[in-house]
Backbone as a ProteinNet text record, in pm:
[ID]
protein_1_A
[PRIMARY]
MEYNGVTIDETYAEAFPTWVSRVIITAVTEEWAYKAAVEATGFATSAIGCPCEAGVEGFVPAEETPDGRPGYAILICAGKKKLKEQVVERLAECVLTAPTTAVFDGLPEAEERIPVKLHFFGDGYEYKKEVGGRQCWAIPIMNGEYVGEEDFGIVKGVAGGNFFIMGENQMAALMAAQAAVDAIASVCGVITSFPGGIVASGSKVGSNKYKFMSASTNEKYCPTLREQVEDSLVPEGVKAIYEIVIDGVDEESVKEAMSAGVKAATRVPGVVFISAGNFGGNLGPFKIELKDLF
[TERTIARY]
-2587.2	-2641	-2628.9	-2700.9	-2694.4	-2660.6	-2593.8	-2564	-2580.2	-2663.3	-2695.9	-2744.2	-2813.6	-2867	-2766.3	-2643.8	-2537.9	-2518.1	-2510.6	-2489.7	-2346.9	-2334.6	-2204.3	-2181.6	-2077.5	-2047.7	-2020.1	-2060.5	-2033.8	-1895.8	-1793.5	-1656.4	-1565.4	-1436.1	-1340.8	-1217.2	-1147.7	-1017.9	-910.5	-817.1	-707.5	-581.4	-527.2	-409.1	-294.8	-175.5	-56.8	35.5	126.7	215.2	319.1	358.5	468.3	533.3	651.4	714.8	700.1	674.2	639.8	729.9	779.4	848	761.6	746.6	670.7	768.6	779.3	874.5	798.1	835.3	776.4	875.7	831.1	914.4	860.8	945.8	904	982.6	930.5	997.5	948.3	1002.8	968.9	822.5	764.7	622.7	560.4	428.6	356.6	381.9	388.4	409.2	540.1	648.6	777.8	785.4	718.6	713.6	639.8	532.2	453.8	532.8	603.1	683.5	785.9	851.9	952.1	887	770.4	700.2	657.9	606.9	565.2	685.2	795	915.5	967.8	963.2	1017.8	933.8	811.4	722.7	697	781.5	764.8	805.8	759.7	786.5	772	655	632.2	485.5	426.2	284.6	260.2	338.6	313.4	443.3	448	566.2	586	486.9	500.8	617.5	630.2	735.9	816.4	785.3	855.7	936	1038.3	1121.2	1052	940.6	863.4	727.1	641.7	516.7	523.1	486.8	499.5	394.3	364.8	267.8	265.2	195.3	179.5	60.5	87	-21.1	-107.6	-41.9	-120.9	-39.9	-106.8	-45.4	-24.9	88.3	117.5	136	46.7	57.5	181.9	224.2	348.4	352	237.7	236	257.9	258.6	278.8	412.4	496.4	626.2	737.7	848	957.2	1017.6	1020.7	1084.6	985.8	857.1	757.8	729.5	755.9	727.8	624.8	553.4	455.5	523.6	453.7	513.9	412	464.2	381.8	441.6	354	397.8	387.3	488.5	484.7	504	451.8	475.6	554.9	656.4	734.3	720.1	675.1	642.2	722.1	783.7	862.6	895	960.5	1013.2	1116.3	1138.2	1224.3	1365.3	1422.6	1559	1568.1	1466.3	1468.9	1428.8	1357.5	1302.3	1410.8	1514.8	1622.3	1681.3	1710.4	1768	1676.5	1546.5	1452.2	1438.9	1436.5	1427	1551.3	1668.8	1793.7	1797.5	1768.8	1779.2	1678.1	1556.8	1453.4	1477.7	1526	1556.9	1680.6	1779.8	1904	1884.1	1809.2	1796.9	1680.7	1578.7	1456.4	1424.1	1479.1	1448.2	1569.2	1683.9	1806.8	1829.8	1789.9	1811.5	1705.5	1598	1486.8	1508.7	1466.7	1487.2	1423.7	1500.1	1460.5	1408.9	1428.1	1365	1439.4	1363.3	1416.2	1333.2	1390.4	1315.7	1321.4	1208.7	1198.2	1126.6	1159.3	1097.8	950.4	864.2	721.6	668	757.3	717.1	814.9	822.5	922.7	903.3	782.5	755.6	783.5	814.2	835.9	960.5	950.6	1064	1169.2	1125	1219	1272	1404.3	1465.7	1555.8	1571	1667.7	1753.2	1883	1969.3	1958	1948.5	1941.2	2049.9	2170.2	2286.5	2316.9	2265.9	2292.1	2401.3	2443	2531.5	2668.4	2707.8	2838	2844.6	2727.9	2725.3	2789.1	2791.7	2850.2	3001.1	3064.3	3209	3291.6	3245.4	3320	3271.9	3188.3	3135.3	3003	2948.4	2822.5	2842.2	2732.6	2741.7	2606.6	2610.4	2488.4	2411.8	2278.9	2194.2	2063.7	2016.3	1888.3	1777.4	1671.1	1557.2	1429.5	1360.2	1236	1252.7	1366.4	1392.4	1440.4	1460.3	1508	1656.9	1731.8	1873.3	1889.2	1941.5	1951.3	2095.1	2114.1	2238.3	2207	2295.2	2284.1	2393.7	2354.2	2448.6	2450	2564.4	2571.4	2545.5	2451.5	2422.2	2408.4	2383.1	2388.1	2285	2166.5	2066.5	2065.7	2167.4	2176.7	2216.3	2120.4	2146.7	2028.9	2061.9	1963.3	1970.8	1856.3	1851.6	1768.1	1819.8	1742.8	1781.3	1682.1	1709.7	1769.4	1836.5	1897.3	1864.3	1768.3	1721.4	1569.8	1522.3	1381.2	1313.6	1192.6	1113.8	1044.8	1028.1	950.5	854.3	740.2	641.3	595.8	546	490.8	347.8	327	196.8	123.7	26.9	-58.9	-64.3	-44	-50.2	-157	-214.9	-306	-452.5	-491.2	-633.7	-691.9	-809.1	-857.5	-1008.2	-1060.4	-1198.7	-1213.6	-1311.3	-1341	-1467	-1460.6	-1576.4	-1622.5	-1745.6	-1796.8	-1910.7	-1895.3	-1993	-2057.6	-2171.1	-2243.4	-2178.7	-2082.8	-2002	-1868.9	-1774.1	-1639	-1635.2	-1707.2	-1700.6	-1763.3	-1871.3	-1932.3	-1834.7	-1769.7	-1673.7	-1554.1	-1507.1	-1391.1	-1424.4	-1539.3	-1579.5	-1594	-1645.8	-1661	-1525	-1432	-1297.5	-1228.8	-1246.9	-1188.9	-1250.5	-1380.4	-1447.5	-1395	-1369.6	-1316.7	-1177.8	-1091.5	-955.2	-957.4	-1045.2	-1056.9	-1099	-1190.6	-1236.3	-1124.9	-1049.7	-940.3	-830.2	-813.8	-709.4	-725.9	-846	-870	-833.1	-795.8	-760.6	-609.3	-567.9	-424.7	-364.5	-238.3	-164.9	-186.4	-240.2	-262.4	-222.2	-197.3	-171	-243.8	-267.9	-314.3	-206.1	-124.2	3.6	-4	-116.9	-125.8	-152.5	-141.2	-159.7	-294.8	-290.1	-413.8	-486.1	-418.3	-478	-564.7	-566.2	-661.4	-589.1	-636.6	-581.5	-676.2	-625.3	-705.8	-677.4	-556.7	-517.4	-486.7	-590.7	-572	-499.2	-418.7	-337.9	-361.9	-321.3	-320.9	-177.6	-150.1	-16.8	6	120.2	154.5	73	73.3	4.1	-47.9	-161.3	-216.1	-142.7	-82.8	-22.3	128.1	177.1	318.9	389	464.5	524.5	632	685.8	789.9	731.7	599.7	536.4	507.5	550.3	522.5	382.2	324.3	188.1	127.2	-4.1	-72.9	-213.9	-281.9	-414.5	-509.8	-591.1	-688	-816.2	-821	-930.1	-1067.8	-1071.5	-1200.4	-1267.3	-1186.9	-1241	-1237.1	-1224.4	-1223.9	-1363.4	-1434.5	-1570.6	-1579.3	-1477.5	-1483.1	-1467.4	-1424.7	-1406.8	-1516.9	-1619.6	-1723.5	-1784.3	-1806	-1868.6	-1767.9	-1638.2	-1535.5	-1478.7	-1479.8	-1421.3	-1530.8	-1515.6	-1620.7	-1650	-1545	-1563.7	-1548.1	-1597	-1590	-1659.5	-1599.4	-1656.5	-1719	-1741.3	-1802.6	-1954.6	-2026.1	-2172.5	-2232.8	-2348.5	-2417.9	-2442.8	-2418	-2440.5	-2321.1	-2215.2	-2094.8	-2003.3	-1963.1	-1878.9	-1738.4	-1715.6	-1582.6	-1563.9	-1440.6	-1405.6	-1275	-1271.8	-1147.8	-1124.8	-998.4	-961.6	-889	-917.8	-845.6	-765.1	-634.1	-546.1	-488	-491.4	-453.1	-345.4	-239.8	-137.5	-146	-114.9	-123.4	-36.3	-33.6	52.3	-2.8	-133.4	-191.9	-324.9	-379.7	-502.5	-620.6	-630.9	-743.8	-744.6	-626.9	-618.6	-663.2	-619.9	-658.6	-809	-863.1	-1007.2	-1085.7	-1039.6	-1105.5	-1103.1	-989.4	-976.2	-1068.6	-1075.2	-1165.7	-1310.2	-1347.7	-1484	-1515.7	-1424.6	-1446.3	-1455.6	-1368.7	-1366.6	-1489.7	-1529.6	-1647.5	-1773.1	-1789.5	-1908.5	-1914.1	-1799	-1795.6	-1828.6	-1776.5	-1799.9	-1946.9	-2015.5	-2155.8	-2248.6	-2199.4	-2283.1	-2284.9	-2201.1	-2191.3	-2290	-2376.2	-2471.4	-2399.5	-2453.4	-2394.5	-2309.1	-2278.9	-2206.7	-2308.6	-2281.2	-2380.1	-2332.2	-2200.5	-2150.5	-2015.7	-1995.6	-1867.5	-1821.5	-1696.9	-1642.5	-1501.2	-1428.8	-1291.7	-1214.2	-1081.9	-996.9	-933.6	-930.4	-860.7	-808.7	-723.8	-660.4	-689.6	-808	-849.1	-766.2	-701.7	-619.9	-475.7	-437.5	-300.8	-201.7	-251.9	-162.6	-119.8	-216.6	-183.2	-284.9	-253.7	-338.8	-452.9	-454.2	-555.7	-676	-793	-916.4	-1012.2	-1038	-1125.1	-1256.7	-1358.3	-1489.7	-1556.9	-1611.6	-1679.9	-1799.2	-1869.5	-1988.4	-1954	-1827.7	-1786.8	-1745.9	-1755.8	-1715.6	-1828.6	-1947.6	-2064.7	-2117.8
89.7	154.2	60.4	93.6	16.9	108.3	50.7	122.5	23.1	55.7	-36.5	-171.4	-168.3	-290.7	-374.4	-324.7	-396.8	-334.3	-416.9	-366.8	-315.4	-193.8	-132.7	-134.6	-200.9	-215.3	-79.1	-64.8	58.9	48.3	62.1	49.8	138.9	126.5	211.4	131.9	183	128.1	206.3	133.6	197.2	194.4	310.8	320.8	385.6	376.9	423.2	501.2	580.6	662.9	577.5	623.2	563.8	674.3	647.9	742.9	691.7	782.6	744.6	814.6	736.2	790.1	760.1	858.4	839.6	852.1	747.7	743.1	730.7	811.6	800.8	728.7	618.4	537.4	552	595.1	607.9	510.3	487	398.7	431.6	362.9	391.4	359.2	264.7	232.6	219.4	230	211.3	71.5	-27.7	-165.5	-181.7	-123.3	-139.6	-59.8	53.7	129.8	49	-17.4	-97.2	-218.3	-284.1	-400.4	-361.2	-248.6	-203.1	-164.6	-101	-60.4	-181.2	-283.2	-405.1	-473.6	-480.7	-545.5	-470.3	-338.1	-255.9	-261.5	-310.6	-315.2	-458.1	-550.7	-689.9	-714.3	-825.8	-865.5	-746.8	-685.8	-565.3	-554.7	-668.2	-667.1	-610	-655.7	-618.7	-603.7	-503.8	-481.7	-594.7	-682	-795	-883.5	-909.3	-998.3	-948.3	-829.3	-771.9	-649.7	-611.8	-497.4	-362.2	-359.3	-236.2	-274.2	-175	-194.2	-105.5	-161.4	-86.2	-133.3	-47.2	-83.2	19.9	-14.6	76.1	167.5	297.7	394.5	409.8	425.3	440.9	492.3	500.6	544.3	695.6	738.1	880.1	905.2	980.1	1001.8	1080.8	1064.6	1125	1276	1341.5	1487.6	1533	1439.9	1475.4	1426.9	1366.1	1317.9	1410.8	1418.6	1509.6	1481.7	1354.8	1323.8	1301.9	1327.9	1318	1176.8	1079.5	940.1	884.7	778.8	721.8	663.5	669.3	619.3	567.8	515.5	472	527.3	567	611.4	495.5	479.5	379	447.4	386.4	432.5	325.7	368.6	280.2	334.2	249.5	292.8	212.9	283.1	217.2	318.7	271.1	362.9	452.9	568.6	669.1	616.9	544.5	495	389.3	305.8	196.5	241.3	352.6	393.6	421.7	493.9	524.7	396.5	301	173.6	103	103.2	34.8	103.1	235.9	307.6	280.9	290.5	267.1	125.8	26.3	-112.5	-144.9	-95.5	-128.9	-60	63.7	130.1	69.2	35	-19.6	-157.9	-242.8	-381.8	-407.4	-322	-351.8	-251.3	-130.6	-29.1	1.5	21.5	40.9	-75.6	-194.6	-314.5	-334.7	-255.7	-274.9	-194	-245.5	-176.1	-37.6	60.1	197	282.8	242.6	314.8	441.1	530.6	648.8	668.2	734.9	756.5	902.9	947.7	1086.2	1092.4	1195.2	1217.8	1251.8	1178.7	1203.7	1296.4	1343.5	1436.9	1555.1	1629.4	1736.3	1850.4	1865.3	1974.4	1935.1	1808.1	1761.7	1825.8	1864.5	1926.7	1823.8	1708.4	1602.3	1536.9	1512.5	1456.3	1338.5	1245.9	1137.6	1128.6	1101.2	1083.6	941.1	928.6	796.9	794	765.7	781	650.7	644.6	528.6	555.5	682	716	650.4	604.7	538.7	409.7	355.9	237.6	268.2	395.6	435.8	425.6	400.4	375.4	486.1	609.6	723	771.9	695.3	735.4	811.2	815.9	885.9	1036.7	1106.7	1252.6	1314.3	1441	1511.5	1555	1552.9	1583.4	1644.7	1748.5	1808.9	1751.5	1706.3	1649.4	1714	1786.1	1849.8	1942.1	2008.3	2097.9	2027.6	1897.1	1819.2	1788.3	1797.7	1763.6	1612.7	1546.9	1401.3	1356.6	1226.8	1162.3	1066.1	1062	965.4	861	735.2	624.7	542.2	531.3	447.5	300.8	239	96.6	32.7	-95.8	-168.2	-123	-74.6	-32.9	118	185.7	330.4	398.8	470.5	536.9	519.5	500.2	509.1	650.9	715.8	853.1	856.7	924.9	931.4	1046.3	1097.8	1193.3	1118	1191.9	1127.8	1199.1	1288.7	1358.8	1341.7	1264.2	1228	1281.1	1334.7	1381.1	1265.6	1278.6	1181.2	1257.3	1196.5	1258.9	1158.5	1210.9	1125.6	1091.3	965.6	922.1	836.1	761.7	678.2	538.1	438.1	298.3	224.7	124.2	36.9	74.3	171.8	192.1	61.9	22.8	-110.4	-123.4	-225.6	-267.7	-413.1	-480.4	-619.9	-629.5	-712	-739.3	-881.6	-895.9	-1026.3	-1067.2	-1186.2	-1229.9	-1362.1	-1386.6	-1511.6	-1629.9	-1601.7	-1707.5	-1646.5	-1733.5	-1687.5	-1597.7	-1635.8	-1557.9	-1420.1	-1410.7	-1279.7	-1188	-1241.5	-1161.4	-1122.6	-1215.9	-1187.7	-1084.1	-1098	-999.7	-860.5	-856.1	-727.7	-668.3	-754.2	-706.7	-652.4	-720.8	-672.2	-538.4	-525.7	-399.4	-287.1	-320	-220.4	-174.1	-268.5	-233.9	-150.4	-185.7	-108.2	35.7	52.2	186.8	265.4	199.3	264.4	309.1	236.6	269.6	409.4	464.8	598.9	709.1	670.9	768.7	791.2	915.3	947.6	937.7	897.5	899.7	782	669.9	551.8	425	319.6	187.5	81.9	-32.2	-152.5	-256.9	-283.8	-352.1	-504.3	-563.8	-709.7	-761.2	-892.6	-946.7	-907.6	-836.3	-788.7	-688.9	-640.5	-545.2	-607.2	-741.2	-811.2	-901.9	-899.7	-986	-1103.1	-1224.6	-1344.4	-1403.6	-1379.2	-1441	-1333.5	-1278.3	-1177.9	-1237.1	-1155.5	-1207.2	-1128.9	-1190	-1123.2	-1122.2	-1039.4	-1032.7	-1157.1	-1222.9	-1339.4	-1462.2	-1558.1	-1684.9	-1738.1	-1803.3	-1864.3	-1992.2	-2057.5	-2189.1	-2191.7	-2121.9	-2129.3	-1999	-2002.3	-1881	-1820.2	-1899.9	-1847.8	-1769.1	-1767.9	-1697.2	-1551.7	-1459.4	-1317.7	-1278.9	-1360.5	-1337.3	-1471.3	-1479	-1603.5	-1571.5	-1673.4	-1651	-1588.1	-1497.4	-1430.7	-1513.7	-1606.4	-1703.8	-1639.5	-1518.4	-1451.5	-1416.7	-1411.7	-1377.3	-1495.5	-1616.2	-1735.5	-1798.1	-1793	-1847.5	-1995.3	-2073.9	-2217.5	-2245.5	-2145.1	-2163.1	-2095.4	-2048.3	-1971.1	-2045.5	-2174.7	-2251.7	-2298.5	-2288.1	-2334.6	-2223.1	-2100.5	-1987	-1911.8	-1905	-1848.1	-1702.1	-1624.6	-1481.9	-1450.2	-1540.3	-1520.3	-1390.5	-1322.4	-1198.2	-1218.3	-1344.1	-1376.8	-1380.4	-1292.2	-1293.1	-1421.5	-1455.4	-1573.4	-1558	-1664	-1662.6	-1619.1	-1571.3	-1528.8	-1649	-1670.2	-1784.5	-1744.6	-1617.2	-1572.6	-1425.9	-1392.1	-1254.8	-1216.6	-1098	-1041.4	-905.7	-874.1	-745.5	-661.9	-534.7	-439.4	-349.3	-343.8	-260.3	-149.6	-27.6	89.3	170	204.2	298	422.5	537.9	659	771.9	878.4	992.2	1076.3	1063.4	1134.5	1069.2	1111.7	1050.7	1072.2	1190.5	1219.5	1129.7	1103.1	1014.6	873.5	825.4	691.2	685	787.8	792	794.2	872.2	877.9	741.4	672.5	540	439.5	444.6	355.3	378.9	505.2	538	482.4	503.4	453.5	301.9	236.4	90.8	30.1	84.1	31.3	49.1	165.6	190.9	95.8	71.5	-20.4	-163	-203.9	-340.5	-365.7	-265.6	-285.9	-299.1	-267	-278.4	-420.3	-507.6	-644.1	-735.4	-805.1	-896.5	-1004.3	-1035.7	-1139.1	-1085.2	-954.6	-892.7	-858.6	-900.8	-882.4	-794.2	-775.2	-703.1	-639.8	-516.1	-446.1	-409.8	-443.9	-409.1	-354.2	-335.5	-284.6	-336	-332.9	-384.6	-274.8	-295.2	-202	-276.6	-209.2	-268.8	-187	-127.9	-51.6	72.2	123.3	242.8	215.6	88	52.7	52	48.5	39.6	175.8	264.7	393.6	500.1	625.7	738	769.9	704.8	738.6	645.2	702.9	625.8	673.5	586	622.1	547.4	618.6	559.7	521.8	401	358.2	448.5	493.4	577	710.6	752.6	880.8	869.6	749.5	729.5	759.1	788.6	804.9	947.9
1165.6	1046.9	927.2	820.3	696.8	579.9	481	357.5	243.3	147.5	38.2	90	204.2	261.3	337.5	352.2	423.4	561.1	663.1	798.9	815.1	867.7	893.8	1044.9	1088.1	1229.9	1293.9	1418.4	1492.4	1557.4	1476.5	1524.8	1442	1463.7	1393.5	1353	1253.6	1213.9	1287.3	1344.7	1417.4	1331.1	1302.6	1217.4	1294.3	1237.6	1308.9	1215.7	1270.5	1186.6	1113.6	997.2	921.9	840.9	788.4	697.1	554.8	462.6	326.1	224.6	129.9	12.4	-109.5	-195.9	-320.5	-436.9	-515.3	-626.2	-757.7	-854.7	-988.3	-1078.6	-1134.5	-1223.6	-1365.3	-1457.5	-1597.2	-1684	-1803.7	-1899	-2039.2	-2137	-2276.2	-2306	-2232.8	-2247.1	-2108.6	-2103.5	-1977.3	-1921.5	-2009.6	-1965.9	-1890	-1942.6	-1876.8	-1747.1	-1742.5	-1617.4	-1510.7	-1551.5	-1457.2	-1408.1	-1499.2	-1459.1	-1353.2	-1373	-1276.3	-1143.7	-1150.3	-1028.5	-946	-1013.7	-944.4	-879.4	-953.6	-900.5	-778.5	-784.1	-675.6	-549	-559.9	-443.1	-396.3	-439.3	-398.3	-254	-197.6	-58.8	35.7	32.2	113.2	152.4	189.3	224.7	362.8	460.8	599.8	676.5	763.7	847.4	947.6	963.2	1054.9	1013.8	883	837.3	719.7	670.8	555.9	601	525	565.2	552.1	479.4	464.5	409.6	392	320	196.4	81.8	-43.1	-142.2	-238.3	-340.4	-450.8	-557.8	-671.1	-643.3	-639.9	-617.2	-741.5	-858.1	-979	-1096.3	-1209.9	-1335.1	-1335.1	-1389.9	-1406.7	-1556.5	-1620.2	-1765.3	-1802.8	-1927.2	-1975.2	-1955	-1969.2	-1954.9	-1810.9	-1716	-1575.1	-1519.2	-1602.2	-1554.5	-1600.7	-1527.7	-1565	-1702.1	-1743.8	-1872.3	-1986.1	-1960.6	-2066.7	-2113.3	-2026.9	-2060.7	-1962.6	-1999.7	-1906.6	-1783.6	-1671.9	-1548.9	-1449.7	-1341.2	-1228.4	-1100.1	-1009	-876.9	-779.7	-697	-592.3	-457.7	-352.5	-216.5	-143.3	-70.2	15.9	157.5	249.7	385.4	487.7	580.8	684.9	793.1	899.1	998.9	934.5	992.9	929.7	904	998.9	982.6	873.5	863.9	767.2	626.9	616.5	487.4	383.9	423.2	328.5	270.1	355.2	311	212.2	240.4	153.2	17.5	16.8	-110.4	-194.8	-133.4	-206.2	-263.5	-180.5	-225.2	-334.5	-320.6	-418.4	-552.8	-549.2	-675.3	-740.1	-659.3	-713.6	-773.2	-704.5	-747.3	-842.9	-837.6	-913.5	-1023.3	-1015.8	-1116.8	-1204.3	-1142.7	-1220.1	-1316.6	-1276.2	-1358.2	-1465.8	-1463.3	-1556.9	-1685.2	-1799.6	-1927.3	-1932.7	-1975.6	-2012.7	-1898.1	-1773.4	-1662.9	-1620.9	-1557.5	-1490.2	-1364.1	-1263	-1138.8	-1097.4	-1038.8	-995.2	-860.3	-784.7	-654.9	-673.3	-602.8	-611.6	-504.2	-415	-309.3	-307.3	-417.2	-427.5	-328.4	-272.6	-179	-34.3	-9.6	127.8	188.6	314.1	382.3	421.6	468.3	505.6	377.8	372.2	251.9	289	195.6	212.2	86	101.5	-15.4	-68.7	-199.3	-264	-371.1	-328.5	-416.5	-491.2	-613.2	-698.3	-801.1	-813.6	-925.6	-916.7	-796.6	-784	-865.7	-899.3	-985.4	-1121	-1157.2	-1284.8	-1290.2	-1174.9	-1169.2	-1234.1	-1217.8	-1270	-1405.2	-1471.8	-1602.3	-1589.4	-1470.1	-1447.4	-1461.1	-1489	-1497.5	-1462.1	-1420.5	-1383.7	-1507.9	-1495	-1610.1	-1561	-1627.8	-1591	-1678.4	-1613.5	-1685.8	-1632.3	-1717.9	-1676.4	-1557.7	-1550	-1438.5	-1312.8	-1320.5	-1205.7	-1222.3	-1112.9	-1115	-1096.2	-1197.3	-1197.7	-1223.6	-1209.7	-1250.7	-1364.6	-1463.3	-1572.3	-1555	-1556.8	-1540.6	-1668.8	-1735.4	-1855.3	-1820.7	-1890.8	-1872.7	-2010.3	-2014.9	-2141.7	-2243.7	-2197.9	-2297.7	-2322.7	-2271.8	-2290.9	-2161.7	-2100.1	-1973.2	-1877.4	-1752.1	-1644.9	-1590.1	-1574.8	-1525.2	-1397.8	-1295.9	-1172.7	-1082.8	-1010.9	-904.1	-785.9	-698.9	-582.5	-452	-456.3	-336.6	-331.7	-234.7	-230.6	-104.8	-123.8	-10.9	59.5	190.2	266.8	357.3	384.5	471.9	576.9	686.6	791.2	753.1	715.4	668.3	768.9	718.1	802	743.2	827.6	785.4	865.1	802.6	875.3	872.2	787.8	767.4	715.4	761.3	723.2	735.2	668.3	690	647	707.8	678.5	593.3	490.6	405.2	434.8	481	519.9	426.7	366.7	268.2	302.9	240.2	265.3	195.4	105.6	45.8	1.4	-31.1	-63.2	-185.9	-292.5	-415.4	-399.6	-322.8	-299.7	-226.7	-123.5	-47.4	-133.4	-216.9	-301	-408.6	-471.8	-572.8	-510.8	-389	-320.5	-285.5	-243.8	-211.4	-336.4	-448.4	-573.7	-614.3	-596.3	-628.1	-539	-412.5	-319.3	-361.4	-397	-439.1	-566.8	-659.4	-783.5	-754	-659.3	-623.1	-554.7	-469.4	-397.3	-493.2	-603.8	-701.4	-760	-752.6	-806.6	-707.9	-586.1	-482.7	-483.9	-493.7	-496.4	-356.2	-351.8	-225.8	-135	-187.9	-104.7	-179.5	-101.8	-158.4	-76.4	-139.3	-70.5	-97	2.9	-20.1	-29.3	3.8	0.9	-140.9	-164.2	-299.3	-359.5	-471	-530.2	-443.1	-338.2	-245.9	-138.2	-130.6	-44.4	55.4	180.7	285.7	309.2	293.6	319.3	456.6	508.7	636.2	739.4	797.2	900.7	1020.3	1087	1197.4	1325.7	1434.4	1564.4	1615.4	1713	1771.9	1857.2	1836.4	1916.6	1881.7	1973.7	1952	2084.9	2080.6	2202	2240.5	2140.7	2163.6	2143.4	2040.2	2004.7	2043.8	2150.2	2205.7	2116.7	2023	1934.2	1816.5	1802	1691.1	1728.5	1642.2	1666.4	1620.9	1532.2	1484.4	1445.2	1452.6	1416.9	1370	1318.6	1261.5	1363.2	1315.3	1402.5	1403.9	1498.3	1502.1	1517.6	1571.5	1590.1	1457.9	1350.1	1219	1121.5	1172.2	1086.9	1086.5	973.8	969.4	1006.3	971.6	1001.9	1150.9	1227.5	1372	1453.1	1384.9	1453	1571.7	1556.7	1663.6	1768.6	1737	1830.5	1918	1865.1	1936.2	2011	2141.8	2226	2193.2	2166.5	2139.5	1990.3	1905.5	1761	1720.4	1622.2	1570.2	1432.8	1396.3	1267.9	1284.8	1217	1228.4	1170.4	1214.9	1163.6	1013.9	939.5	795.7	713.4	778.1	705.9	683.6	558.4	523.9	478.8	452.3	409.4	444.7	482.8	520.1	451.4	394.8	341.9	406.6	428	485.7	381	379.3	295.4	388.7	367.3	449.6	361.9	412.7	333.2	404.3	330.4	376.4	288.9	346.3	266.3	316.6	239.9	272	386.6	414.9	528.3	565.9	679.4	730.9	636.8	578.4	490.8	367.7	312.3	195.6	231.3	347.5	391.8	416.2	477.3	503.4	372.3	275.2	144.6	76.6	88.1	27.9	96.4	228.9	301.3	259.2	246	205.9	67.5	-27	-163.1	-164.8	-88.1	-85.8	-21.8	92.2	161.4	76.1	18.2	-63.5	-182.9	-246.1	-360	-317.2	-202.5	-154.4	-124.7	-72.2	-34.6	-154.8	-272	-392.4	-448.5	-395.2	-447.2	-374.4	-447.1	-383	-302.4	-187	-102.8	9.7	7.5	119	227.1	350.5	456.8	571.2	583.5	701.2	669.1	716.8	705.3	845.7	878.3	1008.7	989.9	1098.6	1092.2	1211.7	1199.2	1304.9	1387.8	1518.4	1606.2	1728.6	1801.7	1918.9	2044.1	2046	2163.4	2189.3	2084.1	2099.5	2135.9	2143.7	2183.7	2068	1943.7	1828	1776.5	1757.5	1698.3	1732.9	1703.1	1742.8	1646.9	1530.2	1430.6	1442.4	1464.3	1474.5	1365.5	1270.1	1158.5	1175.3	1217.4	1243.1	1111.5	1106.7	984.6	953.8	1055.4	1032.7	967.7	981	923.2	776.5	720.5	581	483.7	537.3	450.3	454.5
[MASK]
++++++++++++++++++++++++++++++++++++++++++++++++++++++++++++++++++++++++++++++++++++++++++++++++++++++++++++++++++++++++++++++++++++++++++++++++++++++++++++++++++++++++++++++++++++++++++++++++++++++++++++++++++++++++++++++++++++++++++++++++++++++++++++++++++++++++++++++++++++++++++++++++++++++

């Protein structure tokens, strides 16, 4: 099929289950809330080599936060056992240390809960405090007090929703990928965890040559190898490919994000083909057909 004159591959994105924590970080200004959110989601692009996958979901206006200050929501995604550790470490090292910040549970209705006990940092000077109807701890620090909830909801979400943007040149593909990420940013409950939301170096499991590698370049999607790789998946005329990978709180959110991203990408001149990655059903139970995004 075609959409906006761009060929849409007859395939699907294969996604897999993950556990998700949603944290709302507030601060005295939007800028400081964003700085803390970015810091808290660092080194979290892919579970292949990072301890989790994480990203900034979006801005939360002051009228929607418990303390009436501007904030940002972040998602942290990992296996259930590892998730608690990642939430604790990222809030302790990246948010508690940031100027004027406070943290609140972004999934208050979730049945599954994890404890995030940072108040011991107060060394006995900490005390309980209610903020916007939320039970929090206040920890005296050098710029005043850090305030945070310590009971966070987690939900079983979906990781690995994806699509490939293939362009007739690098800039066309990159502009389309940026347009896709911008469109996805308007969807609640999802993140694109790679740098700027865009994957430039897609990988495959293992290696054809180096047995010690757990992952290596996916030669089937490398335009410069099109004539060298017998089973190349690069269409004729394609010079650059970018992948968008999406994690979210549920399958519908990921599907909505994929739809918004693909539609935005096809509006950029020079984009010729949209595809998606899957492992024949061996990776995960979620199959999101590209044709169902329209």
